[in-house]
C-alpha positions in Angstrom: 3.5 -1.6 24.7 6.8 -2.3 24.0 6.2 -6.1 24.6 2.8 -5.7 22.3 4.7 -3.5 19.7 7.1 -6.6 19.4 4.9 -8.8 19.4 2.5 -7.3 16.8 5.4 -7.2 14.6 6.8 -10.4 14.9 3.4 -11.7 14.2 2.7 -9.9 11.0 7.0 -11.0 9.6 6.0 -14.9 11.0 2.4 -14.4 9.4 3.3 -13.1 6.0 6.0 -15.5 5.6 3.8 -18.3 6.2 1.1 -17.3 4.1 3.4 -16.7 1.6 4.9 -20.0 1.4 1.2 -21.0 1.4 0.0 -19.1 -1.3 2.3 -19.3 -3.9 2.2 -22.3 -5.1 -1.5 -21.2 -6.2 -0.7 -17.7 -7.3 -0.9 -16.8 -10.8 2.7 -16.0 -12.8 3.4 -13.1 -14.9 6.9 -12.2 -16.0 8.6 -9.4 -14.3 10.9 -6.8 -15.1 13.6 -9.0 -16.2 11.6 -11.4 -18.2 12.0 -14.2 -15.4 8.6 -16.0 -14.4 7.6 -15.1 -10.9 4.3 -15.0 -8.4 2.2 -11.8 -8.9 -0.3 -10.5 -6.4 2.2 -12.0 -3.7 1.3 -9.3 -1.6 -2.2 -11.1 -0.7 0.3 -12.8 1.9 -0.1 -9.8 4.1 -4.1 -10.3 4.4 -4.6 -13.4 6.8 -2.9 -11.7 9.5 -4.9 -8.6 9.1 -8.0 -10.6 8.9 -6.9 -12.0 12.0 -6.4 -8.6 13.9 -9.7 -7.6 12.3 -11.2 -10.9 14.3 -9.7 -9.9 17.2 -10.9 -6.3 17.1 -14.1 -7.3 16.3 -14.0 -8.4 19.9 -12.3 -5.3 21.1 -8.6 -7.2 21.5 -5.9 -5.0 20.9 -6.8 -1.7 19.2 -9.6 1.1 19.0 -11.5 2.6 16.9 -9.1 4.3 14.8 -7.2 1.5 14.8 -10.1 -1.0 13.7 -10.8 1.3 11.4 -7.2 1.9 9.6 -7.3 -2.5 9.6 -10.7 -2.3 7.4 -9.5 -0.4 5.2 -6.4 -2.0 4.4 -7.9 -5.3 3.9 -10.7 -3.8 2.1 -7.3 -2.4 -0.2 -5.7 -5.5 -0.1 -8.6 -7.7 -1.6 -9.6 -4.9 -4.0 -5.8 -5.2 -5.4 -5.8 -8.6 -5.8 -9.0 -8.9 -7.6 -7.3 -6.3 -10.0 -4.1 -8.7 -10.0 -5.6 -12.0 -10.7 -8.6 -10.8 -13.3 -7.3 -7.7 -14.2 -5.7 -6.4 -17.9 -3.1 -4.7 -19.0 -5.4 -2.9 -21.7 -6.5 0.5 -19.4 -3.7 2.0 -17.4 -3.9 5.1 -14.7 -6.9 7.1 -14.3 -7.2 8.2 -18.2 -7.5 4.4 -19.4 -9.7 3.5 -16.6 -12.2 6.4 -17.2 -11.9 5.8 -20.8 -13.1 2.4 -20.3 -15.6 3.7 -18.2 -17.1 5.7 -21.0 -16.9 3.0 -23.5 -19.1 0.8 -21.8 -16.5 -1.0 -20.0 -16.4 -1.7 -15.8 -12.7 -2.1 -15.8 -11.2 -4.1 -12.3 -9.0 -1.3 -12.1 -11.7 1.0 -11.6 -13.2 -1.3 -8.9 -10.1 -1.1 -7.3 -10.0 2.6 -7.5 -13.7 3.3 -6.5 -12.9 0.8 -2.9 -9.8 3.0 -2.1 -11.6 6.3 -2.7 -14.5 5.6 -1.7 -13.4 3.2 1.6 -11.2 6.3 1.8 -13.6 8.6 2.3 -15.9 6.4 5.0 -12.1 5.5 7.1 -11.1 9.3 7.3 -13.2 11.0 9.3 -12.2 8.3 12.1 -9.1 9.6 12.4 -9.3 13.4 11.0 -12.7 15.7 12.9 -13.9 18.4 10.4 -15.6 17.7 6.5 -12.4 19.7 5.2 -9.9 17.6 6.8 -11.6 14.5 6.6 -11.7 14.7 3.1 -8.0 16.1 2.9 -7.0 13.0 4.8 -8.8 10.8 2.5 -7.0 12.2 -0.3 -3.9 11.3 1.0 -4.2 7.3 2.2 -6.1 6.9 -1.3 -3.3 8.6 -3.1 -1.3 6.9 -0.8 -2.4 3.9 -2.0 -2.6 4.3 -5.4 0.6 5.7 -5.2 2.4 2.6 -3.9 1.3 1.0 -7.2 3.0 3.2 -9.6 6.1 2.4 -7.5 5.6 -1.3 -8.2 7.1 -1.8 -11.4 10.7 -2.9 -10.5 12.0 -5.3 -7.7 11.9 -3.7 -4.4 10.6 -0.4 -5.8 7.7 0.1 -4.1 9.3 -1.2 -0.4 12.2 1.0 -0.4 10.4 4.7 -1.9 7.0 3.4 0.5 8.9 2.6 3.4 11.0 6.2 3.0 7.6 8.0 2.7 6.9 6.5 5.6 10.0 7.3 7.5 9.9 10.3 6.8 6.2 11.0 8.0 7.3 9.1 10.9 8.2 11.7 13.4 4.9 13.6 12.7 2.7 11.3 13.9 1.2 10.3 17.2 0.2 8.9 19.4 2.2 6.2 19.2 -0.5 4.2 20.3 -2.3 4.5 17.1 1.1 3.5 15.2 1.4 0.2 16.9 -1.0 -1.4 14.6 0.6 -0.9 11.4 3.0 -3.0 13.0 2.2 -6.1 11.4 1.9 -4.5 8.1 5.7 -3.1 8.4 6.9 -7.0 9.8 5.4 -8.4 7.1 6.8 -5.8 4.5 10.2 -6.5 6.0 10.1 -10.4 5.6 8.9 -9.8 1.7 11.2 -7.4 1.2 14.1 -9.9 -0.2 11.8 -11.9 -1.9 10.6 -8.6 -3.6 14.4 -7.3 -4.2 15.7 -10.5 -5.6 12.6 -10.7 -8.7 11.3 -13.8 -6.8 7.6 -12.2 -6.4 6.0 -9.3 -7.4 3.6 -7.4 -5.0 1.4 -6.7 -7.4 -1.6 -4.2 -6.5 -2.8 -6.1 -3.7 0.6 -5.4 -1.6 1.1 -2.1 -2.9 -2.0 -1.1 -1.8 -2.0 -2.2 2.0 2.0 -1.1 2.0 0.7 2.6 0.8 -2.6 3.1 2.9 -0.5 1.9 6.0 1.5 4.8 4.8 -0.8 7.0 4.5 -2.3 6.4 7.6 0.7 7.5 9.3 0.5 10.4 7.7 -2.8 11.8 8.8 -3.1 9.5 12.0 -1.1 13.1 14.0 -3.6 15.7 12.6 -3.5 18.6 10.1 -0.3 20.2 9.9 3.0 20.6 7.5 3.1 17.6 6.7 -0.2 17.0 5.6 0.6 19.7 2.6 4.2 18.1 1.7 2.8 14.6 1.1 -0.2 15.7 -0.3 2.2 17.9 -2.9 4.4 15.1 -3.5 1.4 12.2 -4.5 -0.6 14.6 -6.1 2.3 15.4 -7.9 3.5 12.2 -8.6 0.6 10.8 -9.0 0.0 13.5 -12.7 3.6 12.8 -13.7 2.5 9.0 -14.0 -0.3 10.0 -16.1 1.5 11.6 -18.8 5.2 10.2 -18.4 6.9 7.8 -16.2 8.0 7.8 -13.0 10.8 5.4 -13.7 12.2 7.9 -16.5 12.5 10.3 -13.3 14.4 8.1 -11.1 16.6 6.7 -13.4 17.5 10.3 -14.5 18.3 11.4 -10.8 21.5 9.9 -9.5 20.5 9.2 -5.5 17.4 8.4 -7.0 18.8 5.6 -9.4 21.6 4.5 -7.0 18.4 3.8 -4.0 16.7 2.1 -6.7 19.2 -0.4 -7.2 20.7 -0.7 -4.2 20.4 -4.9 -3.2 19.0 -5.9 -6.9 20.4 -9.0 -7.9 
């Protein structure tokens, strides 16, 4: 198992960096927080190695049904995020913005992404968790985590830092270890992308944030119902509601240790 874990981590690290090198010249470029034009949707670099693992999963290699379902979900989440990165506009933001656009007769790519994240989570969660009620809560946790990561992804390095922190908090409550091994390619990919994201040389975009957040949500739910579920549900729903009426950035800037953590390493 340790050898398999190391192999999956290294495959994720190398595969994601290789994909980034091949994709970066072709990705759309936008101004980042510092006003520098950077490739956006760089989180798409997660997807090739995930796709390879899905193909292996269809052959019954490496993973069980739960791990295979996780990979299918993060692949769909990343693809939906990529569509929003490339074809989405900035005129509609948040749940209210996308629903308002729908009421006005316009379907946004952001709304389609939310449908994929939410609908996919309600298909994925029952594979991991038994019982209708707990499966519904698990679906909210997974989809909410994917959306929360996107809310963090407005400053260089922030999404990987804060999602990574929540991932580490969730880790002691997750079990069994075998169910977590399948996340290591994403963890390895995140380690590879982090220096580029932190320096503002790339933007993860919705594609990368969705993959990171969905992975964190999976780690939360895989251990089964317990106090950690309700803690993370409160965090996810609270921060999502805050983002609808104010800004997560404002909270981070006002709380000293969050501000220092957010600014750490940023050039």
